[in-house]
N, C-alpha and C positions, 0 to 999 in steps of 0.2 A: 545534685537534686535540689538542695536550698537554694542555690543560686538560680536555678532555672525557675522555681517558684517564685523568687523575687522579681525575675523578669516578667513573668506572666502578670504578677500584681502590678508592676511598673506599667506595662502595656495597657492593663484594664484602666488604671488611673489616668494614663495619658489620653486614652479615648473618652473617659468619662468626664474629666474635668478640664482637658485640653490645655492645661498650662502648668499647674504646680504639681510637684510630686511630693507628697506629704508622708514621710515614714520616719518618724522620730527614731533617731539613732541608727539609722540605716542610710548610708550614703552611696547608693548605687550609681547615680550619675557621675559623682566625683570618682569613684572606682573605674568606671568605664573611661572617662577622660584620661586618667592616670594610665590606665592599660594601653589605650590607643596612642598616647604621646610616647610612652616608654618603647612600644613596639616600632613606631615610625622614626623616632629620632635618637634611640640608643644614648639617652643622656647621662651626663656626668652627675647632674643634680636635677631632680625633679620634685616639685611641691605642687600639689593641686590643693587649694584652701577655698573651702566653701564660706563665702562671705554673705551669703543670703540673709543672715540674721541682722546684717547692719542696713537692711533695706525694709521697705514696707510690703512684706510678703508673709504669708502664713508660716507659722512655726514649723521647722522641718524641711522648709523648701529647699531646692537645689537649683537655683536660678542664676546666681552670681557667684563668679569664682575669680580668685587670683591664681594665675599660673606662673611658676618660676622655673624655667628651664635652661639649662647649659648643655649645648651640645656642639660636636664638632661639625654637624650638618649646617650650622650657621656661619661658618668661616667664609669669608669674603661675601657675605650677603648683607644688604641693608635691612634695616628694621622692618620696612614695609614687606619686603619679601618673606622675611622670617614669619611675621605675622600672618601672611597669606597663607603660608604653608600649615601652619598650626590651624588656621580656621578651616582649610581644606580638608585637614585631617579629622576635625571635629564637625563636619557638616551635618551629620545626623543629630547631634546633640544641640546644634544651633537650631535647627528645624523644629526641635521637640521639646522646648521648655527652656533651654539655657537662654538667658536674657543677656547676659554681659560677662565678658572675660577681660580681666585686667591682665595683659600679656607682659612678662618681663623675659625676654629672650636674650640670651648671652653666648658668646664663645667662652672657651675656658679661660683665655687671657683676659677678656672683658669682666668675667666673674671674679677673678683674682683681684681686679682693681676695685670692684664694687663691694668688697667685703666690709668696708667701714660705713657704707651708706644704707639707710633704711629704704626699703622698697614699700612705699605706701600706695594703696589703691586711691583713685579719687573718690570724693564723697558722692552720695547719692543726691541727684538733683530733683528727684520726684518725691521726696518725702521719706526721709531716713528715719530710722528707729532711734537715732542718736540725736535728732533735731529736738 
């Protein structure tokens, strides 16, 4: 019941304000992204990180995300194909307020090789909070 009420509020804000979802402390879009990716890719590792606070958006926004996903579904696929599959899975979110995804897609072997490297998202080119 609580989840359904949150979704109704999200729909109201989406229609009323048409871009930002401002619910301080509630990350419904992040949760939706995580759920869809987990269902579609059965990942070994999945992290969905809201990086909206690093950009020039209202507090509590859910518009910029970093996704780290490790899945056997990515075996024998190039990065472009992997990203295309993630974007297809998240079509609704991309059409309804998510502005940017920093995607880090790996096979299990690639992930094991990446363990010593930091996965940083690119800086905001349109006016970062950190500038």
